[in-house]
C-alpha positions, 0 to 999 in steps of 0.5 A: 889532907883530902876531904876535911870534916870538922866535928863539934863534940858535945859543945853544950851548956851543961858542960860549962860553968853556965850550968854549975849543977851539971858537969861544968868544965872550966872554960867550956863556954869559951871554945865557940870561936875556935870551933867555928874557925876550925869548921871554916877549914872543912868541907863538912861540919858534924856535931854531937850532943848528949841527950840524957833523960832525967830518970836515967839509972846512972843519975846521982844527986850527991857530988860525992857519989859521982864516978862510981862504977856500975854494973850496967851494960851501957853505962859504966859510971854514975854521973849527975843529971846533965844535958836533959832535953828541954833544959838550958844544959841541953842547948849548944853554946851560943854562937854555934849553928843549930843542930839542923844546920850541921851536915850531920848530927848525933844525939847520944844517950837518949835511952835511960840505960845508955851513957855512951861517950863517943859520937860514933856508937850508941853503946859502950861495946861499939856495936850500934853505930850512930851513922857518923862513921858511915856518913864520913866514909860515904862523903869521902872524908879522910881527915877529921878536925875535932874539938869539944867537951870534954877532952878526957871523956867524950873527945877522947873516946870519939877520937879513938873511934875515928882512928879505929875507923881509919880516919886521920884525926887532928885534935884542935886543943884550943877548941877543947876543954877537959875536967882534970889535968891528970885525966887530960894528960892521960887522954892526950897520951891515949890519943897520940898512941892511937895515931891522932895528931894534936894541934894547939892552935888553928895555925898548927892544924896545917902542921900538927905537932905530936906532943908527949905527955910530959910536955902537954899543957893542961888548959884543954 
């Protein structure tokens, strides 16, 4: 596999049942062991966090108002406030390293008008790099093992960005959880079409399996 990096995408309490008023993903608080085991296979470990201000223009307070389209350049949908710095939802899941202890770390969406999904760019047009791609390239990384939250949004987008940058990407499904079965299935199909490999378990990372959208499990 060459030099391997492990990437923990937005493994924050705001995306788990620990913060039910944010964006709780079922089982999102159960991925720590899988992420740590994945990282043990890698030379480098990178991570990302959402870091959204509470006054962002895409914030809505009613659940029914979520996922409505916006005409903003770098925020395409409405969302409830989540992962606000200084709140419990901003914190990484217990058992993960502190951000300072990763080899590289990205904070996303710090400006109120930015709501990116991928860990590689600050803007939706993908013109403003977070530096993650450049870091991986400078270190000679060829393969990136990916896990985190949520499969159908930030994980998917990060995987597609890494594939476009030329990395071999293996998505560790046991280290991911997603929002809804339909969008998880669509995300997995998109990732496979982009050339990413899907591995259900840690053992499968040594022999990645490409699934079809008809046979994919829907738990992650």
